[in-house]
C-alpha positions as CSV (number, residue, x, y, z in Angstrom):
1,M,0.0,0.0,0.0
2,T,1.4,3.3,-1.1
3,P,1.8,6.2,1.6
4,R,-0.7,8.2,-0.4
5,I,-3.2,5.5,-0.2
6,L,-2.6,4.9,3.4
7,V,-3.1,8.6,4.3
8,L,-6.3,8.8,2.3
9,S,-7.6,5.7,4.0
10,V,-6.9,7.1,7.6
11,A,-8.5,10.4,6.5
12,I,-11.7,8.7,5.2
13,L,-11.8,6.7,8.5
14,I,-11.5,9.7,10.7
15,A,-14.0,11.6,8.8
16,A,-16.5,8.5,9.1
17,V,-15.9,8.5,12.9
18,L,-16.6,12.1,13.1
19,L,-19.7,12.0,11.1
20,V,-21.1,9.3,13.2
21,A,-20.2,11.1,16.5
22,A,-21.8,14.2,15.3
23,C,-25.0,12.6,14.1
24,S,-25.3,10.8,17.5
25,A,-24.7,13.6,19.7
26,G,-27.4,14.6,22.2
27,P,-28.7,18.1,22.9
28,T,-26.1,20.6,23.7
29,S,-28.1,22.7,26.1
30,A,-29.8,21.9,29.3
31,P,-33.4,22.0,29.8
32,S,-34.8,25.5,30.7
33,S,-36.9,24.2,33.5
34,A,-37.1,21.4,35.9
35,P,-39.1,18.3,34.7
36,S,-42.5,18.1,36.0
37,S,-43.4,15.4,38.3
38,A,-47.2,15.4,37.0
39,S,-48.0,12.7,34.4
40,P,-49.2,13.7,31.0
41,T,-53.0,13.7,30.5
42,A,-55.0,13.1,27.2
43,V,-56.5,16.3,25.8
44,Q,-60.4,16.2,26.3
45,A,-62.5,16.9,23.4
46,A,-64.8,19.8,24.0
47,G,-68.6,18.9,23.8
48,P,-70.3,15.7,23.7
49,T,-67.9,12.6,23.1
50,I,-68.5,9.0,22.3
51,A,-65.3,7.2,23.5
52,I,-64.2,3.9,22.0
53,A,-61.8,1.6,24.0
54,A,-61.6,-2.1,24.5
55,M,-64.0,-2.7,21.6
56,K,-66.8,-0.9,23.5
57,F,-68.6,2.4,23.3
58,T,-68.9,5.0,26.0
59,S,-72.0,7.1,25.2
60,P,-72.0,10.8,26.1
61,A,-74.8,12.3,28.3
62,P,-77.8,13.5,26.2
63,V,-76.7,16.1,23.5
64,P,-78.6,19.1,22.2
65,P,-80.2,18.6,18.7
66,G,-77.6,19.6,15.9
67,A,-74.6,19.3,18.3
68,T,-71.2,18.5,17.0
69,V,-70.3,14.9,18.5
70,T,-66.8,14.0,18.7
71,V,-65.7,10.3,18.3
72,T,-62.4,9.2,20.0
73,N,-61.1,5.7,19.1
74,S,-58.3,4.3,21.5
75,D,-58.3,1.0,19.9
76,G,-55.7,0.0,17.3
77,V,-58.5,-1.0,14.8
78,E,-61.0,1.0,12.7
79,H,-64.5,1.4,13.9
80,T,-67.8,3.1,12.7
81,V,-70.5,4.9,14.6
82,T,-73.5,4.1,12.4
83,A,-77.2,4.8,13.2
84,D,-79.2,1.5,13.4
85,S,-82.0,2.9,11.4
86,G,-82.1,5.5,8.6
87,N,-79.0,7.6,7.8
88,A,-79.1,9.8,10.9
89,F,-75.3,9.5,11.2
90,N,-72.5,7.3,10.0
91,V,-68.9,8.1,10.6
92,E,-65.7,6.1,10.2
93,I,-62.8,6.5,12.9
94,G,-59.4,5.1,12.1
95,E,-57.3,3.3,14.6
96,K,-56.3,5.6,17.3
97,G,-58.3,8.3,15.6
98,T,-60.8,11.0,16.0
99,A,-63.9,12.0,14.0
100,T,-67.0,14.2,14.4
101,F,-70.5,14.1,13.2
102,T,-73.6,16.2,13.6
103,A,-76.2,14.9,15.9
104,P,-79.7,14.6,14.6
105,T,-82.0,17.8,14.7
106,Q,-84.9,15.7,16.0
107,P,-84.9,14.8,19.8
108,G,-85.0,11.1,20.5
109,T,-82.9,8.1,21.3
110,Y,-80.8,6.8,18.5
111,A,-79.2,3.4,18.7
112,Y,-75.9,2.9,16.9
113,H,-73.5,0.2,16.1
114,C,-70.0,-0.5,14.6
115,T,-70.3,-2.0,11.1
116,Y,-67.0,-3.8,11.5
117,H,-67.6,-5.3,14.8
118,P,-71.3,-6.6,15.4
119,T,-71.0,-6.8,19.1
120,M,-70.4,-3.1,19.6
121,H,-73.7,-1.1,20.2
122,G,-74.6,2.3,21.8
123,Q,-77.2,4.8,22.2
124,L,-77.1,8.7,21.5
125,I,-79.9,10.5,23.4
126,V,-80.7,13.9,21.6
127,A,-82.7,16.1,24.0
């Protein structure tokens, strides 16, 4: 191996080591405040919410006619909130997702289900 190739090989090796070190370096400044001891909390949706967790619906308290209803899906699979009769509402919620729909304008009790999971049922009360 000639001296020129040896020097070039060493230079490339040093450059590679410096590049790896620079890319894996942590933050260079300290945090501006002490870490909080409080645990993080999920952001609550404003207004009526249908929660989906463990393949079950948790229905909200009665909602006003025409209200915007938020659906939060904590499961790792897609769900729907589909009115049992008519087409009062039908919304798909992706895995770990959120969606909204407008509650019916007529007061009443609206049964709903998940079209993908036939054992999932709930009721939306519009009052």
